[in-house]
MARBA-3410 file (N, C-alpha, C, O; in Angstrom, 1 decimal):
181
-30.7,-7.4,50.7,-30.1,-8.6,50.3,-31.1,-9.7,50.4,-31.9,-9.8,51.4 ~ -31.2,-10.6,49.4,-32.2,-11.7,49.4,-31.9,-12.7,50.4,-30.7,-12.8,50.9 ~ -32.9,-13.5,50.8,-32.7,-14.5,51.8,-31.8,-15.6,51.3,-31.0,-16.2,52.2 ~ -31.8,-15.9,50.1,-30.9,-17.0,49.5,-29.4,-16.5,49.7,-28.6,-17.3,50.1 ~ -29.1,-15.3,49.4,-27.8,-14.7,49.6,-27.4,-14.8,51.1,-26.2,-15.2,51.4
-28.3,-14.4,51.9,-28.0,-14.4,53.4,-27.6,-15.8,53.9,-26.8,-15.9,54.8 ~ -28.2,-16.8,53.3,-27.9,-18.1,53.8,-26.5,-18.5,53.6,-25.9,-19.2,54.4 ~ -25.8,-18.1,52.5,-24.4,-18.5,52.2,-23.4,-17.4,52.5,-22.2,-17.6,52.4 ~ -23.8,-16.2,53.0,-22.9,-15.1,53.2,-22.8,-14.9,54.7,-23.5,-15.3,55.5 ~ -21.7,-14.1,55.1,-21.5,-13.8,56.5,-21.1,-12.3,56.6,-20.7,-11.7,55.6
-21.2,-11.7,57.8,-20.8,-10.4,58.0,-19.5,-10.3,58.8,-19.1,-9.2,59.2 ~ -19.0,-11.4,59.2,-17.7,-11.4,60.0,-16.8,-12.5,59.5,-17.3,-13.5,58.9 ~ -15.5,-12.3,59.7,-14.6,-13.3,59.3,-14.0,-14.0,60.6,-13.6,-13.2,61.5 ~ -14.1,-15.3,60.7,-13.6,-16.0,61.9,-14.3,-15.5,63.2,-13.8,-15.6,64.3 ~ -15.6,-15.1,63.0,-16.5,-14.6,64.1,-16.0,-13.4,64.8,-16.8,-12.8,65.6
-14.8,-12.9,64.6,-14.4,-11.7,65.4,-13.9,-10.5,64.5,-14.0,-9.4,64.9 ~ -13.4,-10.8,63.3,-12.9,-9.8,62.4,-14.0,-9.3,61.5,-14.9,-10.0,61.1 ~ -13.9,-8.0,61.0,-14.7,-7.5,60.0,-14.4,-8.2,58.7,-13.3,-8.8,58.6 ~ -15.3,-8.1,57.7,-15.0,-8.7,56.4,-13.8,-8.1,55.8,-13.0,-8.8,55.1 ~ -13.7,-6.8,55.9,-12.5,-6.2,55.3,-11.2,-6.7,55.9,-10.3,-7.0,55.1
-11.1,-6.8,57.2,-9.9,-7.3,57.9,-9.7,-8.8,57.5,-8.6,-9.2,57.2 ~ -10.8,-9.5,57.4,-10.7,-10.9,56.9,-10.2,-11.0,55.5,-9.4,-11.9,55.2 ~ -10.6,-10.1,54.7,-10.1,-10.1,53.3,-8.6,-9.8,53.2,-7.9,-10.4,52.4 ~ -8.2,-8.8,54.0,-6.7,-8.5,54.1,-6.0,-9.7,54.6,-4.9,-10.1,54.0 ~ -6.5,-10.4,55.6,-5.8,-11.6,56.1,-5.7,-12.7,55.1,-4.7,-13.3,54.9
-6.8,-12.9,54.4,-6.8,-13.9,53.3,-5.8,-13.6,52.2,-5.1,-14.5,51.8 ~ -5.8,-12.3,51.8,-4.8,-11.9,50.8,-3.4,-12.1,51.2,-2.6,-12.7,50.5 ~ -3.1,-11.7,52.5,-1.7,-11.9,53.0,-1.3,-13.3,53.2,-0.2,-13.8,52.8 ~ -2.3,-14.1,53.7,-2.0,-15.5,53.9,-1.8,-16.2,52.6,-0.9,-17.1,52.5 ~ -2.6,-15.9,51.6,-2.4,-16.6,50.3,-1.1,-16.2,49.7,-0.5,-17.1,49.1
-0.7,-15.0,49.8,0.6,-14.6,49.2,1.8,-15.3,50.0,2.7,-15.7,49.4 ~ 1.7,-15.3,51.3,2.7,-15.9,52.1,2.8,-17.4,51.8,3.9,-17.9,51.6 ~ 1.7,-18.1,51.7,1.7,-19.6,51.4,2.3,-19.8,50.0,3.0,-20.8,49.8 ~ 1.9,-18.9,49.1,2.4,-19.0,47.7,4.0,-18.9,47.7,4.6,-19.7,47.0 ~ 4.5,-18.0,48.5,6.0,-17.9,48.5,6.6,-19.1,49.1,7.6,-19.6,48.6
6.0,-19.6,50.2,6.6,-20.8,50.8,6.5,-22.0,49.8,7.5,-22.8,49.7 ~ 5.4,-22.2,49.1,5.3,-23.3,48.2,6.3,-23.2,47.0,6.8,-24.2,46.6 ~ 6.5,-22.0,46.5,7.5,-21.8,45.4,8.9,-22.2,45.9,9.6,-22.9,45.2 ~ 9.2,-21.7,47.1,10.5,-22.1,47.7,10.6,-23.6,47.9,11.7,-24.2,47.6 ~ 9.6,-24.2,48.4,9.6,-25.6,48.7,9.7,-26.4,47.4,10.6,-27.3,47.3
8.9,-26.1,46.4,9.0,-26.9,45.1,10.3,-26.7,44.4,10.8,-27.6,43.8 ~ 10.8,-25.5,44.5,12.1,-25.2,43.8,13.2,-26.0,44.4,14.0,-26.7,43.7 ~ 13.3,-26.0,45.8,14.3,-26.8,46.4,14.1,-28.3,46.2,15.1,-29.1,46.1 ~ 12.8,-28.7,46.3,12.6,-30.2,46.1,12.9,-30.7,44.7,13.6,-31.7,44.6 ~ 12.5,-29.9,43.7,12.8,-30.4,42.3,14.3,-30.3,42.1,14.9,-31.3,41.5
15.0,-29.3,42.4,16.4,-29.2,42.2,17.2,-30.1,43.0,18.3,-30.5,42.6 ~ 16.8,-30.5,44.2,17.5,-31.4,45.0,17.6,-32.8,44.4,18.5,-33.6,44.6 ~ 16.6,-33.2,43.6,16.6,-34.5,42.9,17.5,-34.5,41.7,17.8,-35.6,41.2 ~ 17.9,-33.4,41.2,18.8,-33.3,40.0,20.2,-33.9,40.3,20.8,-34.4,39.5 ~ 20.6,-33.8,41.6,21.9,-34.2,41.9,22.0,-35.8,42.0,23.0,-36.4,41.7
20.9,-36.4,42.4,20.8,-37.8,42.5,20.5,-38.4,41.1,20.1,-37.7,40.2 ~ 20.8,-39.7,40.9,20.5,-40.3,39.7,19.0,-40.3,39.5,18.2,-40.5,40.5 ~ 18.6,-40.1,38.3,17.1,-40.1,38.0,16.5,-41.4,38.1,15.2,-41.5,38.3 ~ 17.2,-42.5,38.1,16.6,-43.8,38.1,16.5,-44.4,39.5,15.9,-45.5,39.6 ~ 17.2,-43.9,40.5,17.2,-44.5,41.8,15.8,-44.4,42.4,15.2,-43.4,42.4
15.4,-45.5,42.9,14.0,-45.6,43.6,14.2,-46.0,45.0,13.3,-46.7,45.5 ~ 15.3,-45.7,45.6,15.5,-46.1,47.0,14.5,-45.5,47.9,13.8,-46.1,48.7 ~ 14.3,-44.2,47.8,13.3,-43.4,48.5,12.2,-43.2,47.5,12.2,-42.3,46.7 ~ 11.2,-44.0,47.6,10.0,-44.0,46.7,9.2,-42.7,47.0,8.4,-42.7,47.9 ~ 9.5,-41.7,46.2,8.7,-40.4,46.3,8.1,-40.1,44.9,8.4,-40.7,43.9
7.3,-39.1,44.9,6.7,-38.6,43.6,7.8,-38.3,42.6,7.7,-38.6,41.5 ~ 8.8,-37.5,43.1,9.8,-37.1,42.2,10.7,-38.2,41.7,11.2,-38.1,40.5 ~ 11.1,-39.2,42.5,11.9,-40.3,42.0,11.1,-41.1,41.0,11.6,-41.5,40.0 ~ 9.8,-41.3,41.2,9.0,-41.9,40.2,8.8,-41.1,39.0,8.8,-41.6,37.9 ~ 8.7,-39.8,39.1,8.6,-38.9,38.0,9.8,-39.0,37.1,9.7,-39.1,35.9
11.0,-38.9,37.8,12.3,-38.9,37.0,12.5,-40.2,36.3,13.1,-40.3,35.3 ~ 12.0,-41.3,36.9,12.2,-42.6,36.3,11.4,-42.9,35.1,11.6,-43.8,34.3 ~ 10.4,-42.0,34.8,9.6,-42.1,33.6,10.3,-41.7,32.3,9.9,-42.1,31.2 ~ 11.4,-41.0,32.5,12.1,-40.5,31.3,13.4,-41.3,31.0,14.0,-41.9,31.9 ~ 13.8,-41.3,29.7,15.0,-42.1,29.3,16.3,-41.5,29.9,17.2,-42.2,30.2
16.3,-40.2,29.9,17.6,-39.6,30.4,17.2,-38.5,31.4,16.1,-37.9,31.5 ~ 18.2,-38.2,32.2,18.0,-37.2,33.3,17.8,-35.8,32.7,17.0,-35.0,33.4 ~ 18.4,-35.4,31.6,18.2,-34.1,31.1,16.8,-33.8,30.7,16.3,-32.7,30.9 ~ 16.1,-34.8,30.1,14.7,-34.6,29.8,13.8,-34.4,31.0,12.9,-33.6,31.1 ~ 14.1,-35.2,32.0,13.4,-35.1,33.3,13.6,-33.7,33.9,12.7,-33.1,34.4
14.8,-33.2,33.8,15.1,-31.9,34.4,14.4,-30.8,33.6,13.9,-29.9,34.2 ~ 14.3,-30.9,32.3,13.7,-30.0,31.4,12.2,-29.9,31.7,11.6,-28.9,31.8 ~ 11.6,-31.1,31.9,10.1,-31.2,32.2,9.9,-30.6,33.6,8.9,-29.9,33.8 ~ 10.7,-30.9,34.5,10.5,-30.4,35.9,10.7,-28.9,35.9,10.0,-28.2,36.7 ~ 11.7,-28.4,35.2,11.8,-26.9,35.1,10.6,-26.2,34.4,10.2,-25.1,34.8
10.1,-26.9,33.4,8.8,-26.3,32.8,7.7,-26.3,33.8,7.0,-25.3,33.9 ~ 7.6,-27.4,34.6,6.5,-27.4,35.6,6.8,-26.3,36.6,5.8,-25.6,37.0 ~ 8.0,-26.1,37.1,8.3,-25.1,38.0,8.1,-23.7,37.4,7.5,-22.8,38.1 ~ 8.4,-23.5,36.2,8.2,-22.2,35.5,6.7,-21.9,35.5,6.2,-20.8,35.7 ~ 5.9,-22.9,35.1,4.4,-22.7,35.1,3.9,-22.4,36.5,3.0,-21.5,36.6
4.4,-23.0,37.5,3.9,-22.8,38.8,4.3,-21.3,39.3,3.5,-20.7,39.9 ~ 5.5,-20.9,38.9,5.9,-19.5,39.2,5.0,-18.5,38.5,4.6,-17.5,39.1 ~ 4.7,-18.7,37.2,3.8,-17.8,36.5,2.4,-17.8,37.1,1.8,-16.7,37.3 ~ 1.9,-18.9,37.5,0.6,-19.0,38.2,0.7,-18.2,39.5,-0.3,-17.4,39.8 ~ 1.7,-18.4,40.2,1.9,-17.6,41.5,1.9,-16.1,41.2,1.3,-15.3,42.0
2.7,-15.7,40.2,2.8,-14.2,39.9,1.4,-13.7,39.5,1.0,-12.6,39.9 ~ 0.6,-14.4,38.7,-0.7,-14.0,38.4,-1.6,-13.9,39.7,-2.3,-12.9,39.8 ~ -1.5,-14.9,40.5,-2.2,-14.9,41.8,-1.8,-13.7,42.7,-2.6,-13.1,43.3 ~ -0.5,-13.4,42.7,0.0,-12.2,43.4,-0.6,-10.9,42.9,-1.0,-10.1,43.7 ~ -0.7,-10.8,41.6,-1.3,-9.6,41.0,-2.8,-9.5,41.3,-3.3,-8.4,41.7
-3.5,-10.6,41.2,-4.9,-10.6,41.6,-5.1,-10.3,43.1,-6.1,-9.6,43.4 ~ -4.2,-10.8,43.9,-4.3,-10.5,45.3,-4.1,-9.0,45.6,-4.8,-8.4,46.4 ~ -3.2,-8.4,44.9,-3.0,-6.9,45.1,-4.2,-6.2,44.6,-4.7,-5.2,45.3 ~ -4.8,-6.6,43.5,-6.0,-5.9,43.0,-7.2,-6.1,44.0,-7.9,-5.2,44.3 ~ -7.2,-7.3,44.6,-8.2,-7.7,45.6,-8.1,-6.7,46.8,-9.1,-6.2,47.3
-6.9,-6.5,47.3,-6.7,-5.6,48.5,-7.0,-4.2,48.1,-7.5,-3.4,49.0 ~ -6.7,-3.8,46.9,-7.1,-2.4,46.5,-8.6,-2.3,46.4,-9.2,-1.3,46.8 ~ -9.2,-3.4,45.9,-10.7,-3.4,45.9,-11.3,-3.3,47.3,-12.3,-2.6,47.5 ~ -10.7,-3.9,48.3,-11.2,-3.8,49.7,-11.0,-2.3,50.1,-11.9,-1.7,50.7 ~ -9.8,-1.8,49.9,-9.5,-0.4,50.3,-10.5,0.6,49.7,-11.0,1.5,50.4
-10.7,0.4,48.4,-11.6,1.3,47.7,-13.1,0.9,47.8,-14.0,1.6,47.3 ~ -13.3,-0.2,48.4,-14.7,-0.8,48.5,-15.4,-0.9,47.2,-16.5,-0.6,47.0 ~ -14.6,-1.5,46.2,-15.1,-1.6,44.9,-15.3,-3.1,44.6,-14.4,-3.9,44.5 ~ -16.6,-3.5,44.4,-16.9,-4.9,44.2,-16.3,-5.5,42.9,-16.0,-6.7,42.8 ~ -16.1,-4.6,41.9,-15.6,-5.1,40.6,-14.1,-5.6,40.7,-13.7,-6.4,39.9
-13.4,-5.0,41.7,-12.0,-5.4,41.8,-11.9,-6.7,42.7,-10.8,-7.3,42.7 ~ -13.0,-7.1,43.3,-13.0,-8.3,44.1,-13.4,-9.5,43.3,-13.1,-10.7,43.6 ~ -14.2,-9.3,42.3,-14.7,-10.4,41.4,-13.6,-11.3,40.9,-13.9,-12.5,40.9 ~ -12.5,-10.9,40.4,-11.4,-11.8,39.9,-11.0,-12.8,41.0,-10.7,-14.0,40.6 ~ -11.0,-12.4,42.2,-10.6,-13.4,43.3,-11.7,-14.4,43.5,-11.3,-15.6,43.7
-12.9,-14.1,43.3,-14.0,-15.1,43.4,-13.8,-16.1,42.3,-13.9,-17.3,42.6 ~ -13.6,-15.7,41.1,-13.4,-16.6,40.0,-12.1,-17.4,40.2,-12.2,-18.7,40.0 ~ -11.1,-16.8,40.7,-9.8,-17.6,41.0,-10.1,-18.6,42.1,-9.5,-19.7,42.0 ~ -10.8,-18.2,43.1,-11.1,-19.2,44.2,-11.9,-20.4,43.7,-11.7,-21.5,44.1 ~ -12.9,-20.1,42.9,-13.7,-21.2,42.3,-12.8,-22.2,41.5,-12.9,-23.4,41.6
-12.0,-21.6,40.6,-11.1,-22.4,39.8,-10.1,-23.2,40.7,-9.9,-24.4,40.5 ~ -9.6,-22.6,41.8,-8.7,-23.2,42.7,-9.3,-24.4,43.4,-8.7,-25.5,43.6 ~ -10.6,-24.2,43.8,-11.3,-25.3,44.5,-11.5,-26.5,43.6,-11.3,-27.6,43.9 ~ -11.9,-26.2,42.3,-12.1,-27.3,41.3,-10.8,-28.0,41.1,-10.8,-29.3,41.1 ~ -9.7,-27.3,40.8,-8.4,-27.9,40.6,-7.9,-28.7,41.8,-7.4,-29.8,41.6
-8.1,-28.1,43.0,-7.7,-28.8,44.2,-8.4,-30.1,44.3,-7.7,-31.1,44.6 ~ -9.7,-30.2,44.2,-10.4,-31.4,44.3,-10.1,-32.4,43.2,-10.0,-33.6,43.5 ~ -9.9,-32.0,42.0,-9.5,-32.9,40.9,-8.1,-33.5,41.3,-7.9,-34.7,41.1 ~ -7.2,-32.6,41.7,-5.9,-33.1,42.1,-5.9,-34.2,43.2,-5.2,-35.2,43.2 ~ -6.8,-33.9,44.2,-6.9,-34.8,45.3,-7.6,-36.2,44.9,-7.3,-37.2,45.4
-8.5,-36.1,43.9,-9.1,-37.3,43.4,-8.0,-38.2,42.6,-8.0,-39.4,42.8 ~ -7.2,-37.5,41.9,-6.1,-38.2,41.1,-5.1,-38.9,42.0,-4.8,-40.0,41.8 ~ -4.7,-38.3,43.1,-3.7,-38.9,44.0,-4.4,-39.4,45.3,-3.9,-39.3,46.4 ~ -5.6,-40.0,45.1,-6.4,-40.4,46.2,-5.7,-41.4,47.2,-5.1,-42.4,46.7 ~ -5.7,-41.0,48.4,-5.3,-41.9,49.5,-6.0,-41.4,50.7,-6.6,-40.3,50.7
-6.0,-42.1,51.8,-6.7,-41.7,53.0,-6.2,-40.4,53.6,-6.9,-39.5,54.0 ~ -4.8,-40.3,53.5,-4.2,-39.0,54.0,-4.6,-37.9,53.2,-4.9,-36.8,53.7 ~ -4.6,-38.1,51.8,-4.9,-36.9,50.9,-6.4,-36.6,51.0,-6.8,-35.5,50.9 ~ -7.2,-37.6,51.3,-8.7,-37.3,51.5,-8.9,-36.5,52.7,-9.7,-35.5,52.7 ~ -8.2,-36.8,53.8,-8.3,-36.0,55.0,-7.8,-34.5,54.8,-8.4,-33.6,55.2
-6.7,-34.4,54.1,-6.1,-33.1,53.8,-7.1,-32.4,52.8,-7.3,-31.2,53.0 ~ -7.7,-33.1,51.9,-8.6,-32.4,50.9,-9.8,-31.9,51.7,-10.3,-30.8,51.4 ~ -10.3,-32.7,52.6,-11.5,-32.2,53.4,-11.1,-31.0,54.2,-11.9,-30.0,54.2 ~ -10.0,-31.0,54.9,-9.6,-29.8,55.7,-9.3,-28.6,54.8,-9.9,-27.5,55.1 ~ -8.5,-28.7,53.8,-8.1,-27.6,53.0,-9.3,-27.2,52.1,-9.5,-26.0,51.8
-10.1,-28.1,51.7,-11.3,-27.8,50.9,-12.3,-27.0,51.7,-12.8,-26.0,51.1 ~ -12.5,-27.3,52.9,-13.4,-26.5,53.8,-12.8,-25.1,54.0,-13.6,-24.2,54.0 ~ -11.5,-25.0,54.1,-10.9,-23.7,54.2,-11.0,-22.9,53.0,-11.3,-21.7,53.0 ~ -10.8,-23.5,51.8,-11.0,-22.8,50.5,-12.4,-22.3,50.4,-12.6,-21.2,49.9 ~ -13.4,-23.2,50.7,-14.8,-22.8,50.6,-15.1,-21.7,51.6,-15.9,-20.8,51.2
-14.5,-21.7,52.8,-14.7,-20.6,53.7,-14.2,-19.3,53.2,-14.8,-18.2,53.2 ~ -13.0,-19.3,52.6,-12.4,-18.1,52.0,-13.3,-17.6,50.8,-13.4,-16.4,50.6 ~ -13.8,-18.6,50.1,-14.8,-18.2,49.0,-16.0,-17.5,49.6,-16.5,-16.5,49.0 ~ -16.5,-17.9,50.7,-17.7,-17.3,51.3,-17.3,-15.9,51.8,-18.1,-15.0,51.6 ~ -16.1,-15.7,52.3,-15.7,-14.4,52.8,-15.6,-13.4,51.6,-16.1,-12.3,51.7
-14.9,-13.9,50.5,-14.7,-13.0,49.4,-16.0,-12.7,48.7,-16.3,-11.5,48.3 ~ -16.9,-13.6,48.7,-18.2,-13.4,48.1,-19.1,-12.5,48.9,-19.8,-11.6,48.4 ~ -18.9,-12.6,50.3,-19.6,-11.7,51.2,-19.1,-10.3,51.0,-19.9,-9.3,51.0 ~ -17.8,-10.1,50.8,-17.3,-8.8,50.6,-17.8,-8.2,49.3,-18.2,-7.0,49.2 ~ -17.8,-9.0,48.2,-18.3,-8.6,46.9,-19.7,-8.1,47.0,-20.0,-7.0,46.6
-20.6,-8.9,47.7,-22.0,-8.4,47.8,-22.2,-7.3,48.7,-23.1,-6.4,48.5 ~ -21.4,-7.2,49.8,-21.5,-6.0,50.7,-21.1,-4.8,49.9,-21.9,-3.8,50.0 ~ -20.1,-4.8,49.2,-19.7,-3.5,48.4,-20.6,-3.3,47.3,-20.9,-2.1,47.0 ~ -21.1,-4.3,46.7,-22.0,-4.1,45.6,-23.3,-3.5,46.1,-23.9,-2.6,45.5 ~ -23.8,-3.9,47.2,-25.0,-3.4,47.8,-24.8,-1.9,48.3,-25.7,-1.1,48.2
-23.6,-1.6,48.8,-23.3,-0.2,49.2,-23.3,0.7,47.9,-23.9,1.8,48.0 ~ -22.8,0.2,46.8,-22.8,1.0,45.6,-24.3,1.2,45.1,-24.6,2.2,44.5 ~ -25.0,0.1,45.2,-26.4,0.1,44.7,-27.3,1.1,45.6,-28.1,1.8,45.0 ~ -27.0,1.1,46.9,-27.8,2.0,47.8,-27.4,3.5,47.5,-28.2,4.4,47.7 ~ -26.1,3.7,47.2,-25.6,5.0,47.1,-24.7,5.1,45.8,-23.5,4.9,46.0
-25.3,5.3,44.6,-24.5,5.3,43.4,-23.4,6.3,43.4,-22.4,6.1,42.7 ~ -23.5,7.4,44.2,-22.5,8.4,44.2,-21.4,8.1,45.3,-20.6,9.0,45.6 ~ -21.5,6.9,45.8,-20.6,6.5,47.0,-19.1,6.6,46.6,-18.7,6.2,45.5 ~ -18.4,7.3,47.4,-16.9,7.4,47.3,-16.3,7.1,48.6,-16.6,7.6,49.6 ~ -15.3,6.2,48.6,-14.6,5.8,49.9,-14.0,7.1,50.5,-13.9,7.1,51.8
-13.5,8.0,49.7,-12.9,9.2,50.3,-13.9,10.1,51.0,-13.6,10.6,52.1 ~ -15.1,10.2,50.5,-16.2,10.9,51.1,-16.6,10.2,52.4,-16.9,10.9,53.4 ~ -16.7,8.9,52.4,-17.1,8.1,53.5,-16.1,8.3,54.7,-16.5,8.3,55.8 ~ -14.8,8.3,54.3,-13.8,8.4,55.3,-13.7,9.8,56.0,-13.5,9.9,57.2 ~ -14.1,10.8,55.2,-14.0,12.2,55.8,-15.3,12.5,56.6,-15.3,13.4,57.4
-16.4,11.7,56.4,-17.6,12.0,57.1,-17.6,11.5,58.5,-18.6,11.6,59.3
END
């Protein structure tokens, strides 16, 4: 492995876990957080449907969002579209996560690559979103979560190069043969 790669890669996750275990933890954590976020957004969006769309007593994102539309039905339709898009993105992420975990089990770098692309896109979208809703609190959150996202990217990239190097050193490599040896 080249010196430049070694500078940005690691061979442990959280200083104590192997990269493989760290990959499994990242996959499970991402799926768990995705489930929580879908439940949260679903309940948050639908809870505002009962209230009048124009009330701004509790100034929140959703009350401001609903006040942009002339009638409540349009606001509900737009928010349902937003929720449907979020659910589709979550389902795609869940499929990629399963492929990622299979890639770890089979030690196949090609199955890990989609997660690296997804992580890079997520980091870019996350920072753009934080710039749009800039506040001191969101900046602190962006810094913390951004650092975590980047660390997860380092772990997945380290796994990718570790498995790629294993395949390069031994083109006939098979996880089943390695497990039986």
